[in-house]
VEXFI-38777 format. One record per residue (C-alpha): residue number from 0; residue in one letter; y, x, z. Coordinates in steps of 0.1 Angstrom, whole numbers, plus 5000, padded with zeros to 4 digits. Example, Ala and Ser with C-alpha at 12.3 -4.5 7.8 and 13.67 -1.06 7.14 Angstrom:
! residues 2
SITE   seq   type     yy     xx     zz
SITE     0      a   4955   5123   5078
SITE     1      s   4989   5137   5071
//
This chain:
! residues 77
SITE   seq   type     yy     xx     zz
SITE     0      m   4357   3379   6282
SITE     1      l   4325   3390   6302
SITE     2      r   4340   3420   6315
SITE     3      r   4369   3401   6332
SITE     4      e   4362   3398   6369
SITE     5      e   4389   3369   6372
SITE     6      l   4367   3345   6354
SITE     7      d   4370   3312   6373
SITE     8      s   4333   3304   6371
SITE     9      k   4300   3323   6373
SITE    10      a   4288   3295   6351
SITE    11      t   4312   3307   6326
SITE    12      r   4299   3342   6324
SITE    13      e   4263   3328   6322
SITE    14      n   4273   3306   6294
SITE    15      c   4285   3335   6276
SITE    16      v   4252   3354   6280
SITE    17      a   4235   3324   6269
SITE    18      a   4256   3322   6236
SITE    19      l   4250   3362   6232
SITE    20      y   4214   3356   6235
SITE    21      t   4213   3328   6209
SITE    22      l   4234   3351   6185
SITE    23      s   4212   3380   6191
SITE    24      h   4179   3366   6187
SITE    25      g   4160   3388   6159
SITE    26      s   4192   3404   6150
SITE    27      m   4191   3441   6143
SITE    28      r   4229   3440   6139
SITE    29      f   4234   3429   6173
SITE    30      r   4222   3458   6188
SITE    31      g   4247   3482   6171
SITE    32      l   4276   3459   6179
SITE    33      a   4265   3453   6215
SITE    34      r   4261   3491   6221
SITE    35      d   4296   3496   6205
SITE    36      a   4312   3469   6227
SITE    37      r   4294   3484   6258
SITE    38      a   4278   3454   6268
SITE    39      v   4249   3471   6286
SITE    40      e   4269   3475   6318
SITE    41      v   4278   3439   6317
SITE    42      l   4244   3427   6310
SITE    43      r   4230   3446   6338
SITE    44      e   4254   3430   6360
SITE    45      i   4243   3397   6351
SITE    46      e   4207   3408   6352
SITE    47      e   4213   3416   6390
SITE    48      r   4237   3389   6401
SITE    49      g   4232   3358   6376
SITE    50      c   4214   3326   6379
SITE    51      e   4176   3331   6370
SITE    52      r   4179   3318   6334
SITE    53      a   4209   3341   6327
SITE    54      k   4189   3371   6344
SITE    55      k   4161   3365   6320
SITE    56      k   4183   3364   6289
SITE    57      a   4201   3395   6301
SITE    58      e   4170   3414   6305
SITE    59      r   4157   3404   6272
SITE    60      m   4187   3413   6253
SITE    61      l   4187   3447   6273
SITE    62      q   4150   3451   6262
SITE    63      m   4160   3442   6225
SITE    64      m   4188   3468   6226
SITE    65      r   4164   3494   6236
SITE    66      g   4140   3484   6207
SITE    67      r   4115   3467   6226
SITE    68      d   4119   3430   6217
SITE    69      d   4085   3415   6226
SITE    70      g   4090   3386   6204
SITE    71      e   4088   3358   6229
SITE    72      d   4104   3327   6220
SITE    73      d   4128   3311   6245
SITE    74      e   4139   3279   6227
SITE    75      g   4131   3258   6260
SITE    76      d   4161   3276   6278
//
């Protein structure tokens, strides 16, 4: 869904990132699934073009996928 350019709303893409972030938080299994799905390219795009909140979440997911999850909790977002 995140790969489709024809999505009606930027907010839809950003909500997808927020949902992925919540699902991925602390999950080692997510790393492998995200890599297999080639999520890195989509997350990098969101990191560059999304709203600040989505950028932050995309950046944290990319860090986690590289194995550098700093353990910061982002429950307030």
